[in-house]
MMTF fields as JSON, N, C-alpha, C and O atoms, coordinates in Angstrom:
{
  "mmtfVersion": "1.0.0",
  "mmtfProducer": "UNKNOWN",
  "numBonds": 467,
  "numAtoms": 468,
  "numGroups": 117,
  "numChains": 1,
  "numModels": 1,
  "chainsPerModel": [1],
  "groupsPerChain": [117],
  "chainIdList": ["A"],
  "bondAtomList": [4, 2, 8, 6, 12, 10, 16, 14, 20, 18, 24, 22, 28, 26, 32, 30, 36, 34, 40, 38, 44, 42, 48, 46, 52, 50, 56, 54, 60, 58, 64, 62, 68, 66, 72, 70, 76, 74, 80, 78, 84, 82, 88, 86, 92, 90, 96, 94, 100, 98, 104, 102, 108, 106, 112, 110, 116, 114, 120, 118, 124, 122, 128, 126, 132, 130, 136, 134, 140, 138, 144, 142, 148, 146, 152, 150, 156, 154, 160, 158, 164, 162, 168, 166, 172, 170, 176, 174, 180, 178, 184, 182, 188, 186, 192, 190, 196, 194, 200, 198, 204, 202, 208, 206, 212, 210, 216, 214, 220, 218, 224, 222, 228, 226, 232, 230, 236, 234, 240, 238, 244, 242, 248, 246, 252, 250, 256, 254, 260, 258, 264, 262, 268, 266, 272, 270, 276, 274, 280, 278, 284, 282, 288, 286, 292, 290, 296, 294, 300, 298, 304, 302, 308, 306, 312, 310, 316, 314, 320, 318, 324, 322, 328, 326, 332, 330, 336, 334, 340, 338, 344, 342, 348, 346, 352, 350, 356, 354, 360, 358, 364, 362, 368, 366, 372, 370, 376, 374, 380, 378, 384, 382, 388, 386, 392, 390, 396, 394, 400, 398, 404, 402, 408, 406, 412, 410, 416, 414, 420, 418, 424, 422, 428, 426, 432, 430, 436, 434, 440, 438, 444, 442, 448, 446, 452, 450, 456, 454, 460, 458, 464, 462],
  "bondOrderList": [1, 1, 1, 1, 1, 1, 1, 1, 1, 1, 1, 1, 1, 1, 1, 1, 1, 1, 1, 1, 1, 1, 1, 1, 1, 1, 1, 1, 1, 1, 1, 1, 1, 1, 1, 1, 1, 1, 1, 1, 1, 1, 1, 1, 1, 1, 1, 1, 1, 1, 1, 1, 1, 1, 1, 1, 1, 1, 1, 1, 1, 1, 1, 1, 1, 1, 1, 1, 1, 1, 1, 1, 1, 1, 1, 1, 1, 1, 1, 1, 1, 1, 1, 1, 1, 1, 1, 1, 1, 1, 1, 1, 1, 1, 1, 1, 1, 1, 1, 1, 1, 1, 1, 1, 1, 1, 1, 1, 1, 1, 1, 1, 1, 1, 1, 1],
  "groupList": [{"groupName": "MET", "atomNameList": ["N", "CA", "C", "O"], "elementList": ["N", "C", "C", "O"], "formalChargeList": [0, 0, 0, 0], "bondAtomList": [1, 0, 2, 1, 3, 2], "bondOrderList": [1, 1, 2], "singleLetterCode": "M", "chemCompType": "L-PEPTIDE LINKING"}, {"groupName": "SER", "atomNameList": ["N", "CA", "C", "O"], "elementList": ["N", "C", "C", "O"], "formalChargeList": [0, 0, 0, 0], "bondAtomList": [1, 0, 2, 1, 3, 2], "bondOrderList": [1, 1, 2], "singleLetterCode": "S", "chemCompType": "L-PEPTIDE LINKING"}, {"groupName": "ARG", "atomNameList": ["N", "CA", "C", "O"], "elementList": ["N", "C", "C", "O"], "formalChargeList": [0, 0, 0, 0], "bondAtomList": [1, 0, 2, 1, 3, 2], "bondOrderList": [1, 1, 2], "singleLetterCode": "R", "chemCompType": "L-PEPTIDE LINKING"}, {"groupName": "LEU", "atomNameList": ["N", "CA", "C", "O"], "elementList": ["N", "C", "C", "O"], "formalChargeList": [0, 0, 0, 0], "bondAtomList": [1, 0, 2, 1, 3, 2], "bondOrderList": [1, 1, 2], "singleLetterCode": "L", "chemCompType": "L-PEPTIDE LINKING"}, {"groupName": "ILE", "atomNameList": ["N", "CA", "C", "O"], "elementList": ["N", "C", "C", "O"], "formalChargeList": [0, 0, 0, 0], "bondAtomList": [1, 0, 2, 1, 3, 2], "bondOrderList": [1, 1, 2], "singleLetterCode": "I", "chemCompType": "L-PEPTIDE LINKING"}, {"groupName": "ALA", "atomNameList": ["N", "CA", "C", "O"], "elementList": ["N", "C", "C", "O"], "formalChargeList": [0, 0, 0, 0], "bondAtomList": [1, 0, 2, 1, 3, 2], "bondOrderList": [1, 1, 2], "singleLetterCode": "A", "chemCompType": "L-PEPTIDE LINKING"}, {"groupName": "LYS", "atomNameList": ["N", "CA", "C", "O"], "elementList": ["N", "C", "C", "O"], "formalChargeList": [0, 0, 0, 0], "bondAtomList": [1, 0, 2, 1, 3, 2], "bondOrderList": [1, 1, 2], "singleLetterCode": "K", "chemCompType": "L-PEPTIDE LINKING"}, {"groupName": "GLU", "atomNameList": ["N", "CA", "C", "O"], "elementList": ["N", "C", "C", "O"], "formalChargeList": [0, 0, 0, 0], "bondAtomList": [1, 0, 2, 1, 3, 2], "bondOrderList": [1, 1, 2], "singleLetterCode": "E", "chemCompType": "L-PEPTIDE LINKING"}, {"groupName": "VAL", "atomNameList": ["N", "CA", "C", "O"], "elementList": ["N", "C", "C", "O"], "formalChargeList": [0, 0, 0, 0], "bondAtomList": [1, 0, 2, 1, 3, 2], "bondOrderList": [1, 1, 2], "singleLetterCode": "V", "chemCompType": "L-PEPTIDE LINKING"}, {"groupName": "GLY", "atomNameList": ["N", "CA", "C", "O"], "elementList": ["N", "C", "C", "O"], "formalChargeList": [0, 0, 0, 0], "bondAtomList": [1, 0, 2, 1, 3, 2], "bondOrderList": [1, 1, 2], "singleLetterCode": "G", "chemCompType": "PEPTIDE LINKING"}, {"groupName": "ASN", "atomNameList": ["N", "CA", "C", "O"], "elementList": ["N", "C", "C", "O"], "formalChargeList": [0, 0, 0, 0], "bondAtomList": [1, 0, 2, 1, 3, 2], "bondOrderList": [1, 1, 2], "singleLetterCode": "N", "chemCompType": "L-PEPTIDE LINKING"}, {"groupName": "PHE", "atomNameList": ["N", "CA", "C", "O"], "elementList": ["N", "C", "C", "O"], "formalChargeList": [0, 0, 0, 0], "bondAtomList": [1, 0, 2, 1, 3, 2], "bondOrderList": [1, 1, 2], "singleLetterCode": "F", "chemCompType": "L-PEPTIDE LINKING"}, {"groupName": "TYR", "atomNameList": ["N", "CA", "C", "O"], "elementList": ["N", "C", "C", "O"], "formalChargeList": [0, 0, 0, 0], "bondAtomList": [1, 0, 2, 1, 3, 2], "bondOrderList": [1, 1, 2], "singleLetterCode": "Y", "chemCompType": "L-PEPTIDE LINKING"}, {"groupName": "ASP", "atomNameList": ["N", "CA", "C", "O"], "elementList": ["N", "C", "C", "O"], "formalChargeList": [0, 0, 0, 0], "bondAtomList": [1, 0, 2, 1, 3, 2], "bondOrderList": [1, 1, 2], "singleLetterCode": "D", "chemCompType": "L-PEPTIDE LINKING"}, {"groupName": "HIS", "atomNameList": ["N", "CA", "C", "O"], "elementList": ["N", "C", "C", "O"], "formalChargeList": [0, 0, 0, 0], "bondAtomList": [1, 0, 2, 1, 3, 2], "bondOrderList": [1, 1, 2], "singleLetterCode": "H", "chemCompType": "L-PEPTIDE LINKING"}, {"groupName": "PRO", "atomNameList": ["N", "CA", "C", "O"], "elementList": ["N", "C", "C", "O"], "formalChargeList": [0, 0, 0, 0], "bondAtomList": [1, 0, 2, 1, 3, 2], "bondOrderList": [1, 1, 2], "singleLetterCode": "P", "chemCompType": "L-PEPTIDE LINKING"}, {"groupName": "THR", "atomNameList": ["N", "CA", "C", "O"], "elementList": ["N", "C", "C", "O"], "formalChargeList": [0, 0, 0, 0], "bondAtomList": [1, 0, 2, 1, 3, 2], "bondOrderList": [1, 1, 2], "singleLetterCode": "T", "chemCompType": "L-PEPTIDE LINKING"}, {"groupName": "CYS", "atomNameList": ["N", "CA", "C", "O"], "elementList": ["N", "C", "C", "O"], "formalChargeList": [0, 0, 0, 0], "bondAtomList": [1, 0, 2, 1, 3, 2], "bondOrderList": [1, 1, 2], "singleLetterCode": "C", "chemCompType": "L-PEPTIDE LINKING"}, {"groupName": "TRP", "atomNameList": ["N", "CA", "C", "O"], "elementList": ["N", "C", "C", "O"], "formalChargeList": [0, 0, 0, 0], "bondAtomList": [1, 0, 2, 1, 3, 2], "bondOrderList": [1, 1, 2], "singleLetterCode": "W", "chemCompType": "L-PEPTIDE LINKING"}, {"groupName": "GLN", "atomNameList": ["N", "CA", "C", "O"], "elementList": ["N", "C", "C", "O"], "formalChargeList": [0, 0, 0, 0], "bondAtomList": [1, 0, 2, 1, 3, 2], "bondOrderList": [1, 1, 2], "singleLetterCode": "Q", "chemCompType": "L-PEPTIDE LINKING"}],
  "groupTypeList": [0, 1, 2, 3, 4, 1, 5, 5, 6, 2, 6, 4, 2, 7, 8, 9, 10, 11, 4, 2, 9, 5, 0, 9, 1, 9, 5, 1, 4, 2, 11, 5, 4, 8, 8, 12, 2, 13, 11, 9, 7, 8, 9, 14, 15, 16, 8, 3, 7, 11, 16, 5, 13, 16, 13, 13, 17, 7, 2, 11, 3, 5, 9, 16, 7, 5, 2, 9, 9, 9, 13, 8, 17, 7, 13, 8, 3, 16, 9, 3, 13, 5, 5, 0, 9, 3, 1, 18, 5, 9, 2, 8, 2, 4, 0, 11, 3, 4, 1, 19, 16, 15, 10, 14, 9, 16, 2, 11, 14, 13, 16, 15, 10, 14, 9, 16, 2],
  "groupIdList": [1, 2, 3, 4, 5, 6, 7, 8, 9, 10, 11, 12, 13, 14, 15, 16, 17, 18, 19, 20, 21, 22, 23, 24, 25, 26, 27, 28, 29, 30, 31, 32, 33, 34, 35, 36, 37, 38, 39, 40, 41, 42, 43, 44, 45, 46, 47, 48, 49, 50, 51, 52, 53, 54, 55, 56, 57, 58, 59, 60, 61, 62, 63, 64, 65, 66, 67, 68, 69, 70, 71, 72, 73, 74, 75, 76, 77, 78, 79, 80, 81, 82, 83, 84, 85, 86, 87, 88, 89, 90, 91, 92, 93, 94, 95, 96, 97, 98, 99, 100, 101, 102, 103, 104, 105, 106, 107, 108, 109, 110, 111, 112, 113, 114, 115, 116, 117],
  "secStructList": [7, 2, 2, 2, 2, 2, 2, 2, 2, 2, 2, 2, 2, 2, 2, 2, 2, 2, 2, 2, 2, 2, 2, 7, 6, 6, 7, 7, 7, 7, 3, 3, 3, 3, 3, 7, 7, 7, 6, 6, 7, 6, 6, 7, 1, 3, 3, 3, 3, 3, 3, 1, 7, 2, 2, 2, 2, 2, 2, 2, 2, 2, 6, 7, 7, 7, 7, 7, 7, 1, 1, 1, 7, 5, 7, 2, 2, 2, 2, 2, 2, 2, 2, 2, 6, 1, 7, 7, 7, 1, 1, 7, 7, 7, 7, 7, 7, 7, 7, 1, 1, 7, 5, 1, 1, 6, 6, 1, 7, 7, 7, 6, 6, 1, 7, 7, 7],
  "xCoordList": [99.769, 100.243, 99.327, 99.183, 98.431, 97.549, 96.436, 95.867, 96.174, 95.21, 95.607, 94.777, 96.952, 97.517, 97.665, 97.743, 97.718, 98.038, 96.53, 96.372, 95.538, 94.09, 93.699, 92.995, 94.133, 93.797, 94.568, 93.982, 95.91, 96.326, 95.739, 95.696, 95.274, 94.437, 93.257, 92.924, 92.591, 91.494, 91.626, 90.838, 92.834, 93.175, 94.109, 94.219, 94.692, 95.306, 94.612, 95.03, 93.488, 92.783, 92.206, 92.299, 91.809, 91.427, 92.256, 91.893, 93.566, 94.79, 94.709, 94.533, 94.797, 95.206, 94.122, 94.387, 92.753, 91.776, 91.667, 91.299, 91.821, 92.092, 93.318, 93.046, 94.397, 95.533, 95.368, 96.017, 94.334, 93.96, 92.911, 92.658, 92.296, 91.006, 91.732, 91.518, 92.765, 93.405, 94.238, 94.363, 94.909, 95.797, 95.279, 95.688, 94.306, 93.557, 93.814, 94.685, 93.217, 92.982, 94.315, 94.506, 95.31, 96.61, 97.605, 98.669, 97.463, 98.303, 99.058, 98.319, 100.067, 100.813, 101.185, 102.127, 100.331, 100.603, 101.081, 100.534, 102.142, 102.622, 102.873, 103.377, 102.337, 102.653, 103.609, 103.686, 104.292, 105.247, 105.01, 104.623, 105.283, 105.336, 106.44, 106.722, 106.995, 107.97, 107.712, 107.555, 107.641, 107.164, 108.771, 109.551, 108.772, 110.241, 109.639, 108.504, 110.762, 110.763, 111.691, 112.287, 112.117, 113.484, 114.493, 114.218, 115.663, 116.928, 116.598, 115.977, 117.032, 116.946, 115.534, 115.443, 114.371, 113.062, 113.084, 113.901, 112.27, 111.991, 111.25, 110.379, 111.451, 110.705, 111.273, 110.46, 112.373, 112.56, 113.835, 114.97, 113.556, 112.365, 111.606, 112.172, 110.381, 109.574, 109.088, 108.541, 109.375, 109.121, 108.044, 108.027, 107.253, 106.229, 106.963, 106.901, 107.617, 108.05, 106.859, 105.758, 107.226, 106.178, 105.251, 105.8, 103.856, 102.872, 101.893, 101.57, 101.393, 99.973, 98.701, 97.589, 98.852, 97.278, 97.227, 98.056, 96.187, 96.047, 95.713, 95.908, 95.225, 94.689, 95.921, 95.781, 97.284, 98.375, 98.68, 98.996, 98.516, 99.051, 97.984, 98.471, 96.755, 95.802, 96.015, 95.866, 96.355, 96.773, 98.131, 98.314, 99.017, 100.356, 100.095, 100.43, 99.262, 98.87, 98.09, 98.155, 97.339, 96.494, 97.29, 97.015, 98.338, 99.345, 100.316, 101.167, 100.043, 101.044, 100.547, 99.536, 101.222, 100.689, 101.855, 103.036, 101.335, 102.217, 102.693, 101.811, 103.853, 104.366, 105.654, 106.231, 106.407, 107.713, 107.818, 106.93, 109.237, 109.369, 110.165, 111.284, 109.361, 110.125, 110.76, 111.136, 110.839, 111.499, 110.474, 109.474, 110.959, 110.051, 110.468, 109.612, 111.773, 112.121, 112.218, 112.332, 112.178, 112.318, 113.55, 114.108, 113.803, 115.004, 114.388, 114.293, 114.012, 113.482, 114.187, 113.757, 115.622, 116.569, 116.896, 117.325, 116.634, 116.828, 115.44, 115.489, 114.336, 113.03, 113.447, 113.508, 113.727, 114.129, 115.186, 115.044, 116.055, 117.216, 116.352, 116.382, 115.724, 114.902, 114.124, 113.926, 113.483, 112.552, 113.422, 113.141, 114.488, 115.511, 115.927, 116.37, 115.88, 116.507, 115.358, 115.616, 114.303, 113.011, 113.311, 114.35, 112.353, 112.595, 111.777, 110.672, 112.432, 111.648, 111.737, 112.646, 110.524, 110.528, 109.829, 109.211, 109.949, 109.236, 109.756, 110.815, 109.117, 109.889, 109.213, 109.92, 107.918, 107.321, 107.579, 107.299, 108.067, 108.278, 107.81, 108.304, 106.848, 106.28, 106.443, 106.076, 107.0, 107.073, 106.268, 106.278, 105.371, 104.798, 105.545, 106.001, 105.921, 106.597, 105.317, 104.632, 105.094, 103.866, 104.707, 105.294, 104.591, 105.35, 104.757, 104.127, 104.913, 104.273, 105.789, 105.793, 106.733, 108.023, 109.135, 109.413, 110.095, 111.372, 112.342, 112.04, 113.318, 114.43, 115.342, 115.183, 116.137, 117.143, 118.305, 118.778, 118.55, 119.64, 119.083, 117.993, 119.723, 119.435, 119.351, 118.742, 119.956, 120.001, 118.651, 118.44, 117.664, 116.635, 115.213, 114.037, 115.601, 114.417, 115.195, 116.398, 114.271, 114.691, 114.13, 114.025, 113.73, 113.137, 114.261, 115.113, 114.214, 115.33, 115.366, 114.458, 116.615, 116.925, 116.243, 115.925, 116.057, 115.192, 116.17, 116.677, 116.204, 116.762, 118.372, 118.697, 119.172, 120.414, 121.295, 122.489, 120.884, 121.651, 122.342, 123.008],
  "yCoordList": [106.009, 107.021, 107.935, 108.444, 108.432, 109.422, 109.155, 110.06, 107.786, 107.752, 107.723, 107.862, 107.53, 107.97, 109.321, 109.687, 110.177, 111.602, 112.154, 112.894, 111.593, 112.051, 111.687, 112.492, 110.367, 110.129, 111.024, 111.352, 111.41, 112.349, 113.637, 114.226, 114.11, 115.068, 115.38, 116.467, 114.128, 113.942, 113.622, 113.857, 113.038, 112.742, 113.734, 113.527, 114.662, 115.462, 116.386, 116.543, 116.965, 117.467, 116.488, 116.781, 115.711, 114.446, 114.273, 114.306, 114.046, 113.66, 114.908, 114.63, 115.925, 117.389, 117.234, 117.304, 117.001, 117.235, 116.005, 116.425, 114.737, 113.61, 114.084, 114.003, 114.483, 114.796, 116.016, 116.152, 117.125, 118.172, 117.728, 118.361, 116.648, 116.098, 115.46, 115.828, 114.343, 113.83, 114.402, 113.889, 115.7, 116.477, 117.764, 118.216, 118.148, 119.252, 120.442, 120.321, 121.535, 122.57, 123.242, 123.957, 123.267, 124.11, 123.324, 123.906, 121.965, 121.271, 122.027, 122.548, 122.056, 122.714, 121.617, 120.836, 121.641, 120.486, 121.345, 122.281, 120.702, 121.393, 120.174, 119.076, 120.732, 119.399, 119.985, 121.184, 119.067, 119.177, 118.172, 117.038, 118.661, 117.406, 117.391, 118.42, 116.4, 116.207, 115.289, 114.095, 115.749, 114.827, 114.703, 115.555, 113.326, 112.914, 112.077, 111.611, 112.009, 111.265, 110.583, 109.997, 110.371, 109.689, 110.54, 111.689, 110.113, 110.83, 111.759, 111.329, 112.914, 113.717, 114.249, 114.975, 113.84, 114.32, 115.717, 116.06, 116.704, 118.085, 118.005, 117.135, 118.941, 118.97, 117.892, 117.575, 117.352, 116.467, 116.759, 116.804, 116.949, 116.964, 118.225, 119.237, 118.233, 119.398, 119.372, 118.407, 120.574, 120.498, 121.719, 122.777, 121.367, 122.437, 122.247, 121.249, 123.365, 123.476, 123.594, 124.007, 123.161, 122.986, 124.033, 125.132, 124.072, 124.711, 124.228, 123.043, 125.197, 124.574, 124.9, 124.806, 125.245, 125.628, 124.124, 123.828, 123.44, 122.174, 122.575, 121.755, 123.783, 124.291, 124.532, 124.417, 124.918, 124.978, 123.661, 123.563, 122.699, 121.288, 120.906, 120.389, 120.997, 120.614, 121.42, 120.971, 122.582, 123.477, 122.889, 122.76, 122.581, 121.729, 120.62, 120.446, 119.699, 118.451, 118.52, 117.7, 119.609, 119.73, 120.107, 119.813, 120.822, 121.011, 119.718, 119.741, 118.605, 117.54, 116.308, 115.674, 116.068, 114.746, 113.753, 114.093, 112.328, 111.265, 111.348, 111.214, 111.531, 111.495, 111.261, 111.36, 110.82, 110.745, 108.896, 108.114, 108.583, 107.345, 106.423, 106.716, 105.315, 104.52, 103.251, 102.277, 103.36, 102.244, 101.947, 102.603, 100.845, 100.484, 101.5, 101.916, 101.856, 102.419, 104.063, 104.693, 104.548, 106.234, 106.084, 105.105, 107.711, 108.135, 108.324, 109.462, 107.44, 107.633, 108.365, 109.182, 107.909, 108.351, 110.007, 110.706, 110.381, 111.905, 112.574, 113.632, 111.901, 112.524, 112.453, 113.422, 111.187, 111.385, 112.473, 113.16, 112.488, 113.496, 115.008, 115.802, 115.294, 116.612, 116.724, 117.862, 115.559, 115.455, 115.834, 116.813, 115.159, 115.65, 117.086, 117.645, 117.716, 119.147, 120.17, 121.351, 119.704, 120.52, 121.223, 120.988, 122.198, 122.79, 122.086, 122.464, 121.01, 120.134, 121.058, 121.811, 120.773, 121.357, 120.424, 119.457, 120.768, 119.932, 118.858, 118.493, 118.042, 116.724, 115.515, 114.593, 115.571, 114.56, 114.939, 116.028, 113.981, 114.228, 112.767, 111.643, 113.184, 111.671, 111.957, 112.994, 110.961, 111.041, 109.901, 108.897, 110.176, 109.221, 109.069, 110.139, 107.965, 107.593, 107.051, 106.127, 107.559, 107.218, 106.832, 107.652, 105.533, 105.096, 103.816, 103.051, 103.544, 102.505, 101.782, 100.59, 102.433, 101.845, 101.795, 102.821, 100.755, 100.871, 101.981, 102.593, 102.241, 102.813, 102.167, 100.985, 102.874, 102.228, 101.463, 101.872, 100.494, 99.661, 98.286, 98.234, 97.178, 95.893, 95.598, 94.569, 96.448, 96.155, 96.631, 96.42, 97.27, 97.716, 96.876, 97.023, 96.219, 95.005, 94.178, 94.306, 93.157, 92.041, 91.95, 90.898, 93.355, 93.289, 93.278, 94.164, 92.244, 92.131, 92.946, 92.898, 93.687, 94.521, 95.905, 96.657, 96.177, 97.699, 98.341, 97.702, 99.464, 100.366, 99.935, 99.806, 99.767, 99.429, 100.634, 100.418, 101.982, 102.999, 103.321, 104.356],
  "zCoordList": [97.535, 98.69, 98.755, 99.866, 97.625, 97.61, 98.67, 99.28, 98.834, 99.814, 101.371, 102.27, 101.569, 102.714, 102.992, 104.165, 102.0, 101.997, 102.607, 103.578, 101.778, 102.094, 103.488, 104.096, 104.185, 105.318, 106.418, 107.45, 106.163, 106.969, 107.094, 108.174, 106.009, 105.958, 106.703, 107.175, 106.748, 107.712, 109.308, 110.225, 109.303, 110.654, 111.505, 112.713, 110.983, 111.758, 112.85, 113.997, 112.299, 113.317, 114.419, 115.611, 114.133, 115.135, 116.013, 117.189, 115.675, 116.344, 117.367, 118.553, 117.083, 117.897, 118.864, 120.064, 118.404, 119.354, 120.283, 121.38, 120.31, 120.96, 121.866, 123.064, 121.636, 122.688, 123.503, 124.54, 122.99, 123.821, 124.754, 125.779, 124.413, 125.485, 126.485, 127.64, 126.227, 127.081, 128.156, 129.268, 127.689, 128.267, 129.136, 130.206, 128.333, 128.818, 127.977, 127.116, 128.083, 127.316, 127.44, 126.456, 128.301, 128.254, 127.502, 127.291, 126.995, 126.625, 125.267, 124.432, 125.138, 124.049, 122.877, 123.015, 121.688, 120.663, 119.2, 118.616, 118.953, 117.567, 116.547, 116.781, 115.268, 114.279, 113.272, 113.002, 112.772, 111.574, 110.631, 110.915, 109.328, 108.211, 107.191, 106.577, 107.015, 106.287, 105.115, 105.373, 103.686, 102.898, 102.031, 101.603, 102.04, 101.332, 100.057, 99.963, 99.052, 97.905, 97.428, 98.33, 96.382, 95.989, 95.584, 95.239, 95.583, 95.178, 93.872, 92.9, 93.97, 92.76, 92.291, 91.301, 93.08, 92.857, 93.162, 94.017, 92.583, 92.889, 94.012, 94.05, 95.218, 96.332, 97.376, 98.245, 97.43, 98.21, 99.128, 98.655, 100.463, 101.219, 101.113, 100.701, 101.452, 101.581, 103.111, 103.644, 103.712, 105.253, 105.484, 104.855, 106.416, 107.108, 108.556, 109.274, 108.78, 110.453, 111.262, 110.898, 112.458, 113.613, 113.661, 113.588, 113.773, 114.047, 114.87, 114.954, 115.514, 116.415, 115.586, 116.106, 114.427, 113.672, 112.655, 111.794, 112.995, 112.148, 110.708, 109.811, 110.437, 109.335, 108.322, 107.105, 109.011, 108.352, 107.558, 106.373, 108.463, 108.148, 107.164, 106.158, 107.149, 105.944, 104.672, 103.535, 104.967, 103.656, 102.832, 101.622, 104.002, 103.234, 102.382, 101.211, 103.371, 102.642, 101.356, 100.44, 101.403, 100.151, 98.866, 97.703, 99.346, 98.134, 97.783, 96.894, 98.625, 98.294, 97.44, 97.74, 96.517, 95.827, 95.648, 95.576, 95.577, 95.519, 93.903, 93.055, 93.548, 92.246, 92.378, 93.461, 90.931, 90.813, 90.769, 90.432, 91.241, 91.513, 90.199, 89.779, 89.696, 88.715, 89.373, 88.72, 90.696, 91.466, 92.702, 92.993, 93.319, 94.547, 95.747, 96.527, 95.842, 97.134, 97.166, 96.114, 98.128, 98.273, 99.217, 99.712, 99.29, 100.292, 101.583, 102.042, 102.135, 103.77, 104.672, 105.487, 104.407, 105.526, 105.398, 106.317, 104.251, 104.094, 104.772, 105.399, 104.587, 105.403, 106.871, 107.627, 107.179, 108.734, 109.266, 110.278, 108.557, 108.907, 108.712, 109.653, 107.673, 107.8, 108.848, 109.275, 109.529, 110.772, 111.797, 112.488, 111.996, 113.23, 113.005, 114.008, 112.017, 111.957, 112.507, 112.74, 112.658, 113.035, 114.234, 114.851, 114.67, 115.969, 117.0, 117.388, 117.416, 118.511, 119.814, 120.163, 120.421, 121.808, 122.633, 122.187, 124.019, 124.867, 125.291, 124.78, 126.383, 126.93, 126.036, 125.628, 125.781, 124.989, 123.296, 122.794, 122.7, 121.301, 120.428, 120.512, 119.707, 118.956, 117.38, 116.826, 116.814, 115.154, 114.981, 115.693, 113.709, 112.758, 111.73, 111.327, 111.014, 109.833, 108.988, 109.427, 107.997, 107.143, 105.629, 104.925, 105.402, 104.135, 103.502, 104.232, 102.232, 101.67, 101.031, 100.723, 100.916, 100.639, 101.212, 101.832, 101.249, 102.032, 101.55, 100.526, 102.116, 102.142, 100.868, 100.562, 100.277, 99.186, 100.122, 101.182, 99.558, 100.282, 100.611, 101.181, 100.309, 100.469, 101.777, 102.07, 102.891, 104.25, 104.774, 105.968, 104.03, 104.62, 103.824, 104.158, 102.995, 102.483, 101.626, 101.396, 101.085, 100.297, 98.868, 98.237, 98.366, 97.028, 96.063, 96.001, 95.327, 94.504, 92.998, 92.167, 92.864, 91.84, 92.144, 91.224, 93.298, 93.435, 94.789, 95.71, 94.588, 95.782, 96.242, 97.422, 95.258, 95.78, 95.751, 95.953, 95.515, 95.78, 96.852, 96.869]
}
């Protein structure tokens, strides 16, 4: 997961520049970040509320590390719930979910003996 965090740090500014280029300089673009982990982990979830400043996003991600676990699954639904609670605005709303593991529960995956909480 740490390579995905590093990639997000590199790409966030690029995505903003691409959207501004496509929509023009008057486009209002905001980013928010939700870092989710597993049940009971410290800092789960951790949220950066919407900001127009990609430097804020890069600083937030610089303080984020992949840690914890002990099983295959994570608490994805709590992360999605935190994202839905952000101060969304505007008509166009896009969410990217970056994950390397499924949510707990056998209805979400077929990994035996993992994530049955």
